[in-house]
N, C-alpha and C positions, 0 to 999 in steps of 0.2 A: 441477524436482519436489522438494518441500519434504521431503525423506528424510533431511537431513544439516546443516541449517543452524546446529544448535546446537554443532558442533563447530567450532572456531576453526580448526584446520588445515584442514578441508574448507571453511571460509567462503571463505577465502584460494582455495583452489581452484577455488571456485564463481565467484570474481571473474574468473577467466581465461575462463570459459564465457560469462559476461556480455560480457566484452570481444570475445569473437569475434563474437559476434552483432550489436554495436553496429559492429563493423568491417564486418561484411557489409552494414550500413545506411549506411556511409559516405555522408555528405551532399555533395552537389556544389554547395551553396549556402553560402556563408561565413556561419556562425552569428554571427558578430561584427558582419554588416553586416544581418542578418534582423531583421524587427521581431519583438517577443515575440508568442508564438502562433503563428508562422509553421511550418507542416510542411515540414520541409526532406526528409524521405524517409519512405516509407510501403512496407510489405512484410506478406505474410501473419504474422499473429500466432499461428497455431496450425497450423502445415505439415505435419499428419499425416493421411495418408490413411485409417489404421487404426488400432484400438485398440492391436492388438499391435505396430504400429511405434512410437506413443507410448511403451509400457513400454520396447521395445528402445532408445530413445533415452535413457530414464533409466538403464538399465544400461551404455550406452556412456560416459555422462559419468563413470563410476567408473572407467574405465580410465585408468592413469597413463602419459601421453604426456609424458615428458622434454623432447622436443625442440621440443614446442609450449608447454610451460611457460617453458623458457628463452628462447623468441622473444617471448612476450607479456609476461613477467613477469621482466625480466632482473635481475641483481643491484642495479642502480642503484634499480630500482622497488621492490624488496624493502626496501632500507634505508628508502626514502621512506615506505612504507606500513606498515612492521613495527608502529608502535605503534597507528596507526590502525584496522589490523585485527586487533590483538591476537593476532599470530602468536607462538606459544610456542616460538621458536625462536632460537638465538643467531646462527646464521650462516645463509647462503644455503643451503650444501649440507646443513647439518642440516635445514632446512625441507623441502628436495626430498625427501630421506630419509624424514622423517615423512609428508610426502604419499604417497609410494610404500607405506608400512606400511599407512595409513589407506586407500588406495584397495585394496589386497589384502583387508584386513580386509571393507571393505564389499562386495567381491565375493564374498566366502564367505557374507556375510549376505543376498545378493540374494534367495535363494527366501523367506524371511520377509518381506523389503522387498516382493517382489511380490505375496506373499499379501495384504499389509496394503493395499497400492495398489487391488488389485483388489477388496478388500472396500469401501474407502473412496470410490474413483472407479471404479466398475463400467462395464462397457460401454454398459449403457443411458445413463448420464450423458453418456460421451463421444459417443455417437450423438446424443442431444438437441442437446448443444452444436454439434457438425457441422451438423445440420440446422437449428437456429433461430437461430445466431449467426454474424455475419459479423465476424471478429476479425481487426484490424489492428495491427500493432506501428509505432510511429512515432519518428522524431526530430523534435523541436521546439525552437524557440529560445527561451531564458529568460535575460535579462541577459548575452546573450553567449556562452551555455554551450549544447551540444547535449545536451538532456534525452530520455531514453527514455519513451514512454509507450504506453497501448492503447486502442484505440477498439472497442467493442463494440456492433454495431448488428444489431437484429433483420432477419431475413432476409425475412419477411413484409413485403409491401407496404403502405405507408401512405396513408390519404387526404390527409395534410398532412405537417407537418413532425413528427418524433417530440420529448417532452421529453426532456430531459437529465439524467443523475445524474451527478457527479464524485465518484468514489470515492478516497478517501484511507486508503492503507494503512497498518498499524502498523508497530513494530518501528525499526530503525535500521542505517544504513551498507548491510551485506549482508544483515542478519539481518530477515527480513519484507519482503524485496523480492518485487514482485509475479513470479509464475512460472506455468507452467501449471496448476497445481493451483488457485491463486488465481483464475485466468479460470473455470474450470469451477465454482468455486464462485459466481460471479456470474450463472450461467445463468439462475436464478430472477427475476433483476431484468430481464435484457433480454426474457425470455419475457413479462414483465408489459407491455412495450410501451416500454422506455426505452432511450435510447442511453446507455451507461456510457463514461465516459472516465476514466482515471486516469494519474497521474504516478507515474515511479519515484521522483522528487526528485532533485535534484543529489547526486553522491556514491553513489547507489544504482542496483543494477541495470545497470550499464552506463553510466549518465549521467555527464556530466563534472562537476567541481567537487567541493566537500566537503561533506558533509551536516553541518550545523550544529543538527539537531534542534529545529526550530522557529525558526530564524534567517533568514538571507537565503533559505533554501529555501521559505519560504512563497511566494516569487516564482512558483516553478515550478506551484505550485497555482494561483494567480490569473491566470496566463498561460494557463492553459486556459479563460479565459473568450474572449479574443479568438480562440482557435482555435475553439471552438464557434461563434463568429459566423462562420466561414469555410465550414462544413460546410453544404451546401445542403439537407440531411436533417434538420438539428438545429433546434430551435426555441429560439433564444437569449434568448428572454422568459421561457420556463420552464425555468430549471435549479435543480435540487435538489443538495444535497450529503450525502454518507454519508461517516462517517469512525469507525473503530474504534481504540481504544486511542490508541497516537500520533497515528493518523490523525483522532481525535477531537479532540485538541489542535490539530491542523492545522486543523481546520474551525472550531474557536473562534477560531483566529488569522484564518481568512480573513473570518470574519464581523465581525471587528474592524476590517477593512480595506475591506470591499465591501458593497454593499446588492445586488448582482446576483443575489444566492442567494435564491429565493422559498421555500425551505423546506430544513432541515436535520435530518439524523438522527445522533445521537452516541452511541457506545456505550462504555462501560467506558474513558472518557477521563480521563487525569490532569489534574486541573484545580488541584492545589496540590503543585507538586513538591518543597517542604519536607516536605509530609507523606509523599509517596512515598519521599523519600530516607531518612527516620526509618525508615519499612518495610522497604525494600529498599536498603540502603547501596550496592550495585552499581551502582545506577543513577548515583550521584555519580561513579563512575569512567567511565561512558560519556560523562557531561556534560563532564567534565574533558577529554577527549581530542576532543571534537566541539564545544563552544562556544567560540568565540574570547575571548582573555582572561577565561576563567571564573575562573581563581585571584584576579585582582585585583578582580572584578567580580561575585562569586557571587550576592548577594542581587538584583541588579538582573536578572541573566540569567535567575534561577529565577522571578521575578515577571513579566518580561516573556513568559514562556511558560507561566503559571498564570492561566488566565480567572477564578479566583475573586477576582483582586485587581483586575480591571477590566471587571466586568459592563456598566458603562455605555458602554463602548466599543462593545458589540456593536449590530449593525444592528438597531434596533428595529422593523423591518418584517418580520424573518425568523423565523417560528415554528420553535421547536426541540423536537425529541423526544428525551429522556434515556433511554437503556436502561441499566439497572445490575443486576448480581447481587450478592446478599448475601453470597456465599461467593468473590469475587473475591480471587484470591491475589497478583495481579500490581497491581493499582490499589486503592487505598484505598476499599471502598463507601462510608463515611461523607461522603467527599468530595462524591460525587454529590447526597447529601443538603443539603449546606452550598451547593452549587452552585444547587440548586434554590431554596434560600431567597434567595440573591443575586440571582437571575433574577426572583423575584417581586418584591423589593424596588425592583429597577429598572425594574419593569413590561414585562419581556421576555414575549413570547407563547410558552409553553413548555407541555410535559407531561412527567412523569416516571413512568416504568414500572419499579418496583422488584420483580426477580424472585427469590423467596424460593429458597436455595440455590443460585442461579444462579452459575457460574463466569465467568472472564474474557471468554471467547468466547461464554457463554450457549448451549453446545451442546445443554444440556438443554432448552431452549427455543427451537429453532431454526425450527420452524414459526410459533410465535407471533411471534417476533421479525421474521420476514419477513413475517408478515401485517400487524401493526402499522407496519412500515417502509413498506409499500407502500400501504397505507390513508392513511398520513401524507402520502405523495406525490400520490396521488390527489387528497385533499382540497384540498391546497394549490397543486396545479399544474394544479389545474380538469380531472381526469380522472375517469371513472367507475371505481369499484372493479372490480378483477377477481380475486374470490376464489378461482378455480380456478387460478391462476398461482402460487400463493403457497408450493408445497412446495419445498424446497431447501435449501442450507446456506449460512450466513455465520458465519465464524469469525473472532476477532480473531486478532493475532499478538503 
């Protein structure tokens, strides 16, 4: 549940919860020997029988369990990950004390948090998700690593195979990783008749490896393609891709390496990291900690992750829908306009929709964003539009 991921102390605590779930999914297949895209393990991705049970597990995650923390995150692991997770504590014992204080404070705030959860994610949305979405949490092989992912499939029977949308989430490391609320917010897309598949990326949400924010982790997205090919209910000839924020950057990177994507929708994506760092210097701190060899290879690292510097590398047969808000406070809005010009000059099929006063997540225009997204996929994945399925929510991270 996304109630506390902006707090570094609790981010580290959330890592433990992610690790526990991935341990429960421990693979019986050696990922080092498995082919990329092989599903190593599969389990219920939304194992809550009732709405109240779902809320209760959110509250239980706030309980400080020192024995479990010491077992799952021992001192040596603390030292190894202290800088990566930006843990604001000098010693292991100080960190545990901070976790305990934060846990107690969050428990005191639970009534307010619960009220907000009930407002944002009402019982009706929970019920609709349970009735219409078959959700699985998976471990799959990618470059010898075990990567966590999700498969969301319509429960309604289909006459043939479903078209697929690969969803690339935003954020980095443990911030922005897919959680229960992320899955609920994808209900509208599954209801429109698509199988939605998403990766946590390496180093995120319980996955093995290190998140390089657009480096080797792009393989975790591309390796979902052979995974799709293995699913008997998915049409691997009709794959779309949807990415928001960092997920949009991942989508551009995927399109520079594969022509298997029939259509893409990219929202509020950073396409020029030089401009992004100038606007938000804190981004450079993240990149310094995530990108291998950043200090000695900064320019090359930034350009490799900035689509405006290589529009000619994008698959020329993949139509792209760009969605951008004029009041985006996280990514530079003008970059979307510059990217559109680059796409035009490289003769890339695309459409840009610029939302007046739109924020980073375009939450003020949710219904229109969802409508345009589904219409784009319907057009290019050759399915009939389903206007009545478009209400829902899509937020960037």
